[in-house]
N, C-alpha and C positions, 0 to 999 in steps of 0.2 A: 609666588616663589616661595619654596620652604626654606626656614632658616636652618643654619648649621650651629649646633649647640657649642657653646664655649666650654662648657664644662660638662664632663660626665654624670657626675651628682656633686651633692655638698661635701663629700669628703674630698674629693679632687679639687675640687675649689678653694677647699680649706688649706690644703697643700699647697696651691699655688700661691694664695695669698699670704700664708707663712713666709714661704720664700723672699715675696716683696717687703716684708716687714722686716728682716734681717737685721737692720740697723737699730731695733729696739731692743735686741735679744740680750744687750747687756745692761738695760735699765732695769729698774725696780718695777716693772709693770705687770699689771694683772688684765688678764682677758676676759670681759664679760659678755655672755653671747645672748640675743634676745631668744628667747625660748618662741617655738619649737624648733623651726628651722635653721635658726643662727646657730644651735648647740654642736651640731656636726661640724659646721664650718670652725666655729671657735676653738673646738678641740683639735682640730689639725693646726692651727695658729698656735694655740699654747704651746703645744708639743715642740712646733718649731722653735718657739723662743725661750723654752725652758721656764715658761709663765704658768702660773695657778690659773685655774678657770672657774669662772663662776658665772651666774645669771643674773638679767635684769629683767625683771616681772613689771610688765607693761601690757596694758589692753586697749584697743582700739575701742573709742567709743563710735557705736554705729548708729546713724540716722532711724528716726522712728519709721519703721514700717520698711525701712532700707538698711538692715545692718550690715552690709558689705560695704555701704559709703561711709566712709570715716568723717565723724565731723570733731574728732579731737582724740585726745589719749589719756589714761590715767596710769600713773606710775602708783609702785606700791608703797610709797611714804605718802600718799595721798595726793600728789602733785597733778594738777589738771591743765593740760593745753588744749584750748580750743581753736578751730579754724574758724575766725570769726565770719570769714565769706560765705563759707558754706553754711554756717547756724543762719545768718541772715537771709541768705537766698531761699532755705526750706522752712523760714519761720519757726525754727525750733525754739519753743519756750525755755526758761531758766527751770521749771518745775520737770520738764521731760528730760533735761539733761541732768538733773540730779537723780531720776528715777533709772534711767540708762547707766550712771556710774555706779548708783548703790546696786543694781545687778553685776555689774562687771567688777565689784569688790569681792563680791561672793567666790567669784571664778578665780580671781588673784589670789584669795586666800587659800582657796582648794590647791592652785598649783603651787603655791608657797609650801604647804604642808606636803605635798606629793613630790616635789622636787628637792626640797632640803630638809624636809622634817624638822627635827628641833637643832639643826646646825645652823649658827647663824650667817649671815652675809660675810664674806671675807673682807679686812678692812681695805680701804682704798684711800684714807687719809695720807697725805702728801705723796701718793703715789700716780704713775701714769696710766691710765684706765682706758684700754683699747676696745670699743664697744665694735663687736662683731655679729651681723646678720648676714642671711644668704644673698641679700640683696635691698635696693632702696626703691621705693616708688615715690610716694609722697614724703617719706621720710618723718612723719609726726611721731610714732612711737620711737624712732632714735633720737629724736628732739627731747621728748619727755625722759628718757633714760639718761640722757646726758645731764638734764636739769637734776636728778635724783642723784647722780654720781658725783655732782658738784656739790649738792646740799651736803654729802657724807664727806666731803673734804679732798675729794680727788684734785690733785694739782693741774693735771692735764687731763683732758678729754678728747681722743682722737676716734674717728669713725672708720672702720674699715671693712669694705665689703667687696664681693668679686665682681657685681654687676650691679651699674645704677644709669639712670637716662643722663644726656648730656645736660648741662646746667645745673647739677647738682650742689657742684661747689658753691657757685652764686647764689642759691637758694637756701641752703642750709650751712654756708660758711660760717656766719656768724655764732652759730652754736657750736662750733668744735673746735680745737686747737689746730687740726689739720684733719683733712678728710682724704683717704686714698682708696681708690678704685681701680680694678684689673682692668674692665672695659666699660665704655660708655657708648653702646651701640645706638644707632639712629635709623629708622626710627626704634623707640623702644619696645612697646609693646607688651610689657608686663616681666617680672623676675623671672616666672617659669619657664618662659620662651627661651631662655639662654641655657638651659638645662637639658641633658640627656633624660634623666630621672629627676624628677621632681615631685615625688609621691611625698605625702605628708608623713613628717616625722612623727612618730609615736610616741607616746608620754614614756614609754619603758626606755625607749632608746635615750632620751635625755636624761632619764635617772642611772642608766648605765654607764654613760660616757663622763657625767658628773662623779661618779663614784670610781671609774678607771683613773681618771686625772688626779684624783686626791691620792689614789694608791701611788700613783707614780711620782707624784710630788708631796712627799708626807710631810706634815708640819715639822717644822724643827725650829731653832732656834736661829735669828737673822745669820749669826755668823756662820752656823753648820749649813744651812741652807744656800750660802752662797750669795744671797741677796744682800750687798752692802749698802744698806741706806744710809745715803749721806755721807759716807766715807770718803775722806780727802787725806790727801799727802801735803804736808807742808815741808817745802825745800828750805834749806839755808839760805838762801838768796830771797827767802820772802814769797816765792810764788805758791799758791793753792792749787794742786792737780785732783780731779775727780777720778775716783778709783772705784773698780767694782772687782771685789774679790770674794770667790766661790770657793768654797770648800765641801767636796762630797765626804760622807761617812767613810772612814777608813782610807783617806787618801794617800797615797804611796807617795807622792811627790807634788813639786808646785811649779808651774810654767809660768812665766811672766811674759807678757806680749808686748813687744816694743813698735809700736805702727811705725809707718814711713810718712813721707812727704805730704801735707795737705791732708791728712787723716787723724785719727783721734780714738779713743777707747771704744767708739761706736761702728769703726771698720766691719762693714757685714762679713768679710771674707775672714778675719780675725774671730771675728764673732763666732762664725760657723765651725771654725778648725777649734776652738776653745769648747764649744759644746761636745765636738766629737771628744776631746782629750777627757772630760770632764766623765765622759760614758765609760772610760778606761779606768778611772778612779784617780783622775789627776786634777788638784786644785788648778784653779787660775787667777791670774790678777791682769784686768785689762785698766790701765790709766792713760791719761792724757801727759804728755811727755811737754807740753807748751800750754800755757795759758792762752785765751783767744786772743788777747793782745799780741802776744808774742806769735803766735802763729800767722796773725796779719802780715808780718813782716818775713818775706819769703827768705831773707837770709838766715834767718833762726832755724828752719827746716833742714837746712843742710850744715848746722854748725853742729859736726861730729862732738866736738869737746862739749858743748852744751848739753846736747843729748845723752851723753855719756854719763855725765855728773847727774842728771836727773835719774837715770835709771840706776845708777849706785846707791842714791837714797832712796829711790823706792824699794829696791832690794833689802836694804838696811831696815826700812819700814816694815815690809811683810816678815821681815826675819823675826821682828819683834812682837807681832801678833801671836796672842797665846794658841790660836788654832793653825798655827803654820810655822811655830819656832822650832819644829823638829823634822821638818820636811826637806830634803833635797831639793835642791832649785834648778831650774832649765830656763833657757831663755827661747822665746819663737819672735825673729824679729823680720820685718818686711822692709823692702826699698831702702831707703835710708835708717831705718831702725834697726836691720841687721848689722850696719856699720857699727851703730853704737852698742848692740847686744856683744859684737865681737871684742870691741874697746873694753867694755865692761867688764868681761870675761878676762880678759887680758889683766885688767888691773886686779880684780877678785880673786884670779886663779884658782885653785882648789874650792872654793867655795860655789862655783858654779859648775854642775854636773857635767851639761850638755847644753850645745846651741842648736836652733835650727834657724836656716834662714829661707823664706821664702819669696822667691823674684827679688832677692836682696843686692844691696850694692855693697859687698862685703869689701870691695876693693877701697872704700872711702875710709877703710878702718887704718888703712896705710902699713905703717912700721909696726902697729901693735899687734898684726896677725902672726908675725915671728914668736910673740910672748902668750899666745892664745893655747891654753892646757887642756881646754874641754873639748871633748869629742863633736865635732861639728858636722852636720849636714848641710848640704847647700842643695835646694831644690828651686829648680829653674825651666820654663818652659820651653818646650823644643823648637819652637818659632820666635822665641824672644831674643833672637839672634845676638844683639849688642852686649844685653846682660849675661848671657849664657858665655860670652866670650871672657867677659870681665871676671865672672866667677870662675871659671877655669884659670885665670892668671892669679885669683886670690888664692885658690886652692891649691896651687903650687908654693904659694908663699907660706902656708900652715904647716907646722911642725907638729902639731898634735893630730890624733885618727881623726880623719876626716873622710868625706864621701861628697861627690857630685852626682845629683841625682836628678836626670832629665824626662821630663813628660812630654812624650811625643805628642805634636801637633797643638800643645798649650801656648797661649802668647802670656803677656806680663801677666795679666790679672786673672787669669787661670777662670776666665768665664764659659770655656769650652765645657760641654756636657761632659760629667764626671772626672775634670780637671782637678776641681778643689776638693772633692772627695779623696781623690788619689795622694794630694797634698796631706790631707788630714791622716791617710792610713801610714804615710811615709813618715810622717813627723810623729805620729802615734809609736809607730814600730822602734823609731831611734831614741825615743824618751823613754818607753819601756825598758829598753835594753839599757840605758845608762842611769835613770834616776832609780836609786835604790834608798830602802830604809835606812843604809848606813850611809852617813856623809862622805862623800870623796876626801881624801885627805885626812890629817889628823889635827887641822888648825880649829880653833873655837869659831864658834857663828860670828856674825857681823855685830 
């Protein structure tokens, strides 16, 4: 029986994998691809996550007289991992292993010069490294690459591939902080069996994709690149809240994301909208409203007063950052976060230039709705009947400029094809119209 390919080609597989990894988009992550076939996949993942792309240079050590049979792998820093069972079964001597490794070092050096030239590897110390390939068979090269990344100081190493055999997590799990694979077909039969086009990736494509990604994500200072390494917001009540601030060059405004109940700064939907707004030239701040301990108590996620105080403090914090101190501020709230956004907007008045709610509970803002001066857009899915009714009631209580936008056929999470993209478009248009270089109102900054 003929197998039906799961992916048209490596680029299509990478796009699908990037969608699955959306929760990592707000992290200070780096995508590290295994050449050559992993680079087209890694390029698409890096684009989806807004992350830099690098390569992990690893060579399989083939058995004497059977080079296609791997007995181990060699990393570019000299790390060698051997498959002891295969070495023993084939009676491969230490001398033979050394000879094979020496030949592969020559090839590793050739590839290093070809792919990187004089450009050093991107720094991974303290960062999450997402190791990407077009698939996993034995996994030995991925294990060596993970060892090299840890030797270089990566705080986490995650393996992400489009396809792998069943049981990969059990076999390789100890080497990675997490393994994510889109499909684990059985019987497996090999990585290439699950691609429509699995022709070999040429060296020139590897070089071109690495250069293209560097051009798309030019080197900048940490603050201007928007990768807020280790940034936190300290609140007056003693909480420490992780935050990710991204400021594109020539940003025209800044949007603070206010996540909903049970979510965090890593919300894949909020992150996806944030990346869309950044492409429009808007800075974004994603932060946790609650500590892990606080979030474990369900009463806190519905404590609009607490969430509002945290948002006001986050707003004051970001307004004090040099890269953001003159930018007009907008809020993007989801679920209970929308109520906090509106309550904070009512408290800060003209300091908040616009508010957008996605599938929100603005009704939970209560009497504060009447005091909101910020132009407000309420986005609701057409099939989210209860929330749609609550938003219509909240809209009636707003005295500020406002609009209720309904996306036909969308549910509460906007998971339907094209629904989240429409949310991003509506939000971007609203914020573009209401965030301007001149601050709304004449009051001083927070």
